[in-house]
Backbone bond lengths (Angstrom), bond angles and torsions (degrees), N, CA, C in turn:
res aa  C-N    CA-C-N  psi(-1)  N-CA   C-N-CA  omega(-1)  CA-C   N-CA-C  phi
1 M - - - 1.456 - - 1.526 107.82 -
2 N 1.308 117.64 130.91 1.466 119.54 -178.60 1.527 111.12 -83.91
3 E 1.329 114.86 169.90 1.466 120.58 -176.37 1.530 112.32 -62.40
4 Q 1.320 117.24 -35.88 1.462 120.60 -179.35 1.527 111.38 -63.74
5 S 1.315 117.76 -42.59 1.466 118.80 -179.64 1.522 110.99 -69.81
6 N 1.329 118.77 -32.63 1.460 121.20 173.99 1.522 110.96 -64.65
7 E 1.311 116.70 -36.21 1.465 122.99 -177.82 1.521 111.14 -60.27
8 Q 1.321 118.33 -38.65 1.458 120.21 -175.73 1.524 112.65 -68.84
9 Y 1.329 119.09 -16.17 1.452 121.65 -179.56 1.518 113.51 -100.98
10 K 1.325 117.28 0.19 1.462 120.29 177.61 1.521 109.28 -72.89
11 P 1.331 117.77 139.86 1.464 119.09 175.23 1.533 110.15 -66.13
12 I 1.300 115.82 143.74 1.466 121.35 -178.66 1.517 109.22 -95.55
13 D 1.315 115.57 129.51 1.466 121.65 175.93 1.528 107.72 -79.11
14 K 1.319 116.79 108.46 1.467 121.71 -176.72 1.530 112.18 -60.54
15 E 1.325 118.15 -29.16 1.466 120.54 179.26 1.527 111.30 -66.46
16 I 1.327 117.31 -32.70 1.458 120.76 176.60 1.525 109.52 -66.95
17 I 1.312 116.86 -34.72 1.469 121.10 178.07 1.526 110.49 -73.97
18 N 1.322 117.05 -49.42 1.460 121.86 -174.05 1.528 114.26 -80.19
19 H 1.321 117.01 -31.49 1.470 120.65 -175.86 1.527 110.59 -143.04
20 P 1.341 117.85 67.46 1.463 118.71 -179.23 1.529 110.35 -62.99
21 P 1.331 117.20 142.36 1.460 119.82 -174.53 1.530 114.34 -60.21
22 H 1.340 117.88 -29.00 1.464 119.34 -179.51 1.530 112.17 -77.75
23 Y 1.319 118.91 -2.60 1.463 121.82 174.72 1.522 112.55 -121.34
24 T 1.321 117.20 5.53 1.459 120.39 -173.78 1.519 110.24 -120.52
25 R 1.301 115.72 116.81 1.462 122.92 174.52 1.514 106.06 -139.02
26 S 1.327 117.45 -152.08 1.467 118.29 177.89 1.531 110.45 -62.43
27 V 1.322 116.56 -29.78 1.467 122.78 173.19 1.524 106.05 -123.89
28 E 1.331 116.50 123.91 1.462 118.96 178.77 1.519 109.97 -69.48
29 C 1.305 115.28 146.20 1.460 122.03 -178.43 1.528 111.71 -53.82
30 I 1.317 117.37 -43.92 1.463 120.97 -177.40 1.533 111.50 -62.45
31 D 1.332 116.87 -34.75 1.466 120.50 177.73 1.524 110.91 -71.99
32 C 1.320 116.24 -37.51 1.463 121.33 176.32 1.530 110.52 -62.29
33 I 1.324 115.98 -46.94 1.463 120.83 178.94 1.522 110.15 -60.84
34 A 1.313 117.29 -46.66 1.465 121.50 -178.79 1.522 111.26 -58.22
35 A 1.325 116.79 -41.72 1.471 120.50 -179.65 1.522 111.35 -66.06
36 V 1.313 117.10 -38.06 1.468 120.71 -177.58 1.528 111.73 -74.15
37 V 1.320 117.98 -40.53 1.465 120.43 -170.93 1.526 114.35 -97.29
38 E 1.326 118.08 3.14 1.473 119.23 -172.47 1.528 113.91 -58.61
39 H 1.320 118.75 -24.70 1.470 120.46 179.79 1.530 112.45 -107.47
40 M 1.314 116.87 10.20 1.467 120.70 177.69 1.522 109.18 -94.11
41 H 1.303 115.09 160.01 1.451 120.34 179.00 1.527 110.18 -100.70
42 N 1.273 115.85 147.43 1.460 129.38 175.53 1.527 116.75 10.50
43 E 1.328 116.62 -95.21 1.464 120.40 -172.38 1.523 111.76 -64.99
44 Y 1.321 117.95 -37.22 1.467 120.20 178.00 1.530 109.81 -61.56
45 A 1.314 116.80 -42.91 1.467 121.18 179.78 1.529 110.42 -63.26
46 F 1.318 116.59 -42.83 1.460 120.30 179.13 1.521 110.96 -61.21
47 L 1.325 115.94 -49.86 1.463 119.83 -177.50 1.526 111.44 -63.42
48 A 1.324 117.52 -43.65 1.467 120.64 177.96 1.534 110.40 -62.90
49 G 1.314 116.88 -38.93 1.458 120.83 177.55 1.516 112.41 -61.72
50 Q 1.319 116.54 -39.06 1.464 120.59 177.54 1.534 110.92 -64.76
51 V 1.326 116.65 -42.02 1.468 120.68 177.39 1.527 109.56 -56.91
52 I 1.321 115.42 -50.37 1.476 120.43 -178.67 1.521 110.43 -61.37
53 K 1.320 117.43 -44.94 1.462 121.54 -178.68 1.521 111.38 -56.54
54 Y 1.330 117.05 -49.30 1.456 119.76 -177.29 1.529 112.07 -69.87
55 L 1.320 118.03 -34.97 1.462 119.58 175.78 1.523 111.04 -69.14
56 Y 1.300 116.33 -38.84 1.458 122.23 -177.83 1.531 111.83 -61.53
57 R 1.325 116.69 -41.00 1.459 120.15 -173.52 1.525 114.24 -100.04
58 C 1.330 118.90 -0.14 1.464 121.30 -170.43 1.527 113.86 -58.01
59 T 1.314 118.42 -28.32 1.462 119.96 -179.59 1.527 112.86 -93.59
60 D 1.314 118.03 -1.51 1.465 120.52 -171.43 1.523 115.99 -107.88
61 K 1.307 119.47 -17.96 1.459 119.89 -172.42 1.523 113.43 -110.17
62 G 1.326 117.50 0.80 1.456 120.20 178.10 1.515 114.85 82.15
63 H 1.325 116.99 14.84 1.474 121.61 179.56 1.522 109.09 -129.57
64 F 1.323 116.98 52.39 1.463 122.26 -171.96 1.525 112.23 -52.76
65 T 1.325 116.87 -58.18 1.467 120.46 -176.84 1.520 111.36 -63.77
66 E 1.313 116.83 -42.15 1.464 120.69 179.73 1.529 110.97 -60.66
67 D 1.326 117.25 -44.51 1.465 120.11 179.30 1.527 111.60 -66.72
68 L 1.333 117.77 -36.75 1.470 119.75 176.06 1.525 110.97 -64.63
69 L 1.314 116.70 -40.90 1.468 120.08 178.24 1.525 111.87 -66.55
70 K 1.322 116.89 -36.60 1.467 119.85 176.00 1.530 110.17 -65.75
71 A 1.321 116.77 -43.46 1.469 120.14 177.18 1.524 110.19 -59.79
72 Q 1.312 116.31 -42.83 1.468 120.79 179.02 1.527 111.04 -63.29
73 W 1.336 116.99 -40.31 1.455 120.96 179.53 1.535 110.31 -60.47
74 Y 1.334 116.47 -46.60 1.465 120.05 179.15 1.529 111.54 -67.43
75 M 1.322 117.51 -37.05 1.466 120.36 177.49 1.523 110.43 -64.40
76 N 1.322 117.14 -44.56 1.469 120.30 177.98 1.527 110.87 -60.46
77 R 1.309 116.64 -41.46 1.472 119.97 178.78 1.523 110.73 -65.02
78 L 1.327 117.31 -40.89 1.464 121.34 177.64 1.527 110.43 -62.22
79 V 1.309 117.26 -46.84 1.470 121.02 179.58 1.526 109.81 -62.30
80 D 1.326 117.78 -41.66 1.474 120.83 177.39 1.522 111.12 -60.31
81 K 1.321 117.43 -42.65 1.468 121.03 179.75 1.534 111.25 -66.01
82 V 1.325 116.06 -42.82 1.472 120.38 -176.72 1.530 111.05 -68.83
83 T 1.320 116.98 -34.45 1.476 120.28 -175.36 1.523 113.50 -95.94
84 A 1.319 118.16 -2.16 1.454 120.91 179.69 1.523 111.05 -69.60
85 P 1.329 117.02 143.81 1.460 119.16 175.65 1.526 110.59 -60.24
86 P 1.323 117.69 145.27 1.467 119.48 -179.41 1.521 111.96 -63.16
87 K 1.327 115.00 145.40 1.464 120.68 176.95 1.524 107.66 -94.66
88 F 1.311 115.18 133.81 1.469 119.96 179.32 1.484 111.17 -110.96
């Protein structure tokens, strides 16, 4: 039996699913995102949430530079969307 098939029978720790350590501090990441984006509309809220997510976890998952670059990518996309001329 290979390692992958053994993996599917391991019990899942629900706390890792519901409260992963890289998103849980005194304020959970999801609550931080909700507070920031509550007055934003659809795509803007999504993009801003992604920025916050990557900044929030950048020191916790061992991919500091990669997470900062991902946050920057989403921020640039958000700024492009906000500053784009309106479509008629």
